[in-house]
C-alpha positions in Angstrom: 7.0 110.0 -110.2 10.2 108.9 -112.3 10.2 105.4 -114.6 12.6 103.8 -116.4 11.3 102.3 -119.8 13.6 100.0 -121.8 13.2 100.3 -125.3 11.5 103.0 -125.4 12.4 104.7 -128.3 9.4 102.9 -130.9 6.7 100.6 -131.2 4.9 99.7 -127.6 7.7 101.2 -125.5 7.2 104.8 -127.1 3.4 104.8 -126.6 4.1 103.7 -122.8 6.4 106.0 -122.6 4.1 108.8 -123.8 1.1 107.9 -121.9 2.9 107.9 -118.9 4.3 111.3 -119.7 1.0 112.5 -120.3 -0.3 111.2 -117.4 2.4 113.1 -115.1 5.4 110.8 -115.0 8.8 112.0 -115.6 10.5 109.4 -118.1 14.0 107.5 -118.8 13.9 105.9 -122.4 16.8 103.6 -123.5 17.3 103.0 -127.2 19.8 100.3 -128.9 21.0 102.4 -132.2 18.6 105.1 -133.3 19.5 107.9 -131.2 17.1 110.5 -133.3 14.0 108.3 -132.3 14.5 108.6 -129.0 15.4 112.3 -129.0 12.0 112.7 -130.7 10.1 111.1 -128.1 11.8 113.0 -125.1 10.8 116.1 -127.1 7.5 114.5 -126.9 7.4 114.1 -123.4 8.7 117.7 -122.5 5.7 119.2 -124.5 3.6 117.1 -121.4 5.7 119.3 -119.5 7.8 116.4 -118.0 11.4 116.2 -117.8 12.7 113.4 -120.0 16.2 111.5 -120.7 17.2 108.8 -123.8 20.2 106.5 -122.6 21.5 104.1 -125.0 21.6 100.5 -123.7 21.8 97.0 -125.8 19.9 94.8 -123.5 21.5 91.3 -125.5 24.8 92.6 -123.8 24.3 91.9 -120.3 28.5 93.2 -119.1 27.5 96.4 -120.2 24.7 96.8 -117.7 27.2 98.6 -114.7 28.0 100.8 -116.8 24.3 101.8 -117.9 23.6 101.9 -114.1 26.0 104.2 -113.3 24.8 106.2 -116.0 21.3 106.3 -115.1 22.7 107.4 -111.4 24.2 110.1 -113.3 21.4 111.0 -115.6 18.9 111.0 -112.4 20.7 113.5 -110.6 22.0 115.9 -113.4 18.4 116.1 -114.9 15.9 115.3 -112.5 17.7 115.9 -109.2 16.8 112.8 -107.8 18.7 109.8 -106.2 16.4 107.2 -107.5 13.1 106.1 -109.5 10.0 104.8 -109.0 9.3 102.2 -111.8 11.2 100.3 -114.1 9.6 98.8 -117.3 11.6 95.9 -118.7 10.3 95.9 -122.3 12.7 96.2 -124.7 12.8 93.0 -127.4 12.7 91.6 -130.6 10.6 89.0 -132.2 12.1 85.8 -134.0 9.7 83.4 -136.3 11.8 80.6 -137.0 9.7 76.8 -137.1 10.8 74.7 -134.0 12.7 72.2 -136.4 14.5 75.1 -137.8 15.3 77.7 -135.2 19.5 77.8 -134.4 21.4 77.7 -131.2 22.2 81.7 -132.2 18.4 82.6 -132.6 17.7 80.6 -129.2 20.9 82.3 -127.3 20.2 86.2 -128.7 16.4 85.7 -127.3 17.6 84.2 -124.2 19.8 87.4 -123.6 17.4 90.0 -124.4 14.1 88.3 -123.0 15.3 86.4 -120.0 19.1 87.3 -119.2 18.3 91.3 -119.5 15.2 91.3 -116.7 16.9 89.3 -114.4 20.5 91.2 -114.4 19.3 94.7 -115.5 16.4 95.0 -112.9 19.2 93.2 -110.3 22.2 96.1 -111.0 19.2 98.6 -111.0 17.9 97.3 -107.4 19.8 100.1 -105.8 18.2 103.2 -108.1 14.5 102.0 -107.6 12.4 103.9 -104.3 11.7 101.1 -101.6 7.7 100.9 -102.6 8.5 101.1 -106.5 7.3 99.0 -108.9 8.7 96.6 -111.3 6.5 95.7 -114.7 7.8 92.8 -116.8 6.4 92.5 -120.5 5.8 89.2 -121.7 3.6 87.9 -124.2 0.3 86.4 -125.1 2.3 83.8 -126.9 3.7 82.7 -123.6 -0.3 81.2 -122.8 -1.2 80.2 -126.4 1.0 78.9 -129.1 1.0 80.0 -132.9 3.5 78.4 -135.0 7.1 79.5 -135.1 7.4 81.2 -132.0 8.5 78.3 -129.6 11.8 79.7 -128.5 10.1 83.8 -128.0 7.2 82.1 -126.2 9.6 80.0 -124.1 11.6 82.8 -122.7 8.6 84.9 -122.2 7.0 82.4 -120.2 10.2 82.3 -118.2 9.9 85.9 -117.4 6.6 84.9 -116.1 8.1 82.6 -113.3 10.7 85.3 -112.8 7.8 87.9 -112.3 6.7 85.7 -109.3 10.1 85.1 -107.5 10.7 89.0 -108.1 7.9 89.4 -106.2 8.0 87.3 -103.3 12.2 88.6 -102.5 11.9 92.2 -103.5 8.7 92.4 -101.2 10.5 92.9 -98.0 11.5 96.7 -100.0 7.3 97.2 -100.7 8.5 96.8 -104.3 5.7 94.9 -106.3 6.2 93.2 -109.4 3.9 92.6 -112.3 4.1 90.9 -115.6 1.8 92.3 -118.6 1.1 90.1 -121.7 0.5 92.1 -124.7 -1.8 90.3 -127.6 -1.0 90.9 -131.0 -0.7 94.5 -131.5 -0.2 96.5 -134.9 3.4 97.8 -134.4 6.5 97.4 -136.1 7.6 94.4 -134.2 8.2 91.3 -135.8 8.3 93.0 -139.6 4.8 94.6 -139.2 3.5 91.3 -139.6 0.5 92.2 -137.8 -0.3 95.7 -138.7 0.5 95.1 -142.1 -0.3 91.8 -143.7 -4.4 92.1 -144.3 -4.5 88.3 -143.6 -2.7 88.6 -140.8 -4.7 90.9 -139.0 -8.0 89.8 -140.1 -7.2 86.2 -138.7 -6.0 87.2 -135.5 -9.2 89.7 -135.1 -11.4 86.6 -136.1 -9.9 84.9 -132.8 -10.1 88.0 -130.6 -13.3 88.4 -128.7 -13.3 92.0 -129.4 -13.3 91.4 -133.0 -10.3 93.5 -133.8 -6.3 93.4 -133.4 -4.6 95.4 -130.0 -3.5 99.2 -131.0 -0.5 100.4 -129.2 -2.9 102.7 -127.2 -4.4 99.2 -125.6 -1.1 98.5 -123.9 0.1 101.9 -123.3 -3.1 102.4 -121.5 -2.6 99.1 -119.7 1.0 100.3 -118.5 -0.4 103.4 -116.9 -3.1 101.8 -115.0 -0.9 99.2 -113.8 1.3 102.2 -112.7 -1.3 104.0 -111.1 -1.8 104.0 -107.1 -4.9 102.4 -108.0 -3.0 99.3 -108.7 -0.5 98.8 -106.1 -2.0 95.8 -104.6 -1.8 93.6 -108.0 1.7 92.2 -107.2 3.0 88.7 -108.5 0.7 88.7 -111.1 0.1 87.8 -114.6 -2.2 90.5 -116.6 -3.0 89.9 -120.4 -4.2 92.4 -122.7 -5.1 91.0 -125.5 -8.3 91.9 -126.2 -9.5 87.7 -125.3 -7.5 86.3 -128.0 -8.1 82.4 -128.1 -10.3 82.0 -125.0 
């Protein structure tokens, strides 16, 4: 089982990669600029006895996706002895917090490129390399369901990803490919400058809004990804799954 995770060198993507490696997946991760962090994830995955590789990719630049697909094809042969991979996790992303009335067109366009255009066109380019019967997991956000000030553009993009997921599931079913969207709630990572992790006021406020009484941890999401990519979850298709501990119910 080979799984490709975009943005797998840190944060949630790193946790996903290592949880999957621990459960028997071989791993391809992408990184934008920090090759040393990506190489460290590869080394950790290798400790589980799994094959792993890291490839550079800036998901904001759709013009590079065809070349990236060629790189994936090459690494599949060279490292994994395979022609195709099983699972794609569209995870790479950034957070921009800006009030609606202050959000710039430049910020909006960057979020479109990373959070909506990339899952659409990167998946499109990689389809020939995904096995029939494979899985695609798109990462959304709880912010597509509930609202927090400053995330109007980000939340809108994630809402788009959720609609896109249903269309992908409908159209790729003929190849036996299932497509699901996972929406994490607030998680303690460096995302958005680490505000949920490092700001006690924010952390306590979110915990108070969550049925299980705490903020999410990376393991909560990595575990959900493992579950959704398992054989036991194969009949889940076209659905939105939220992993937020019951935030703002």
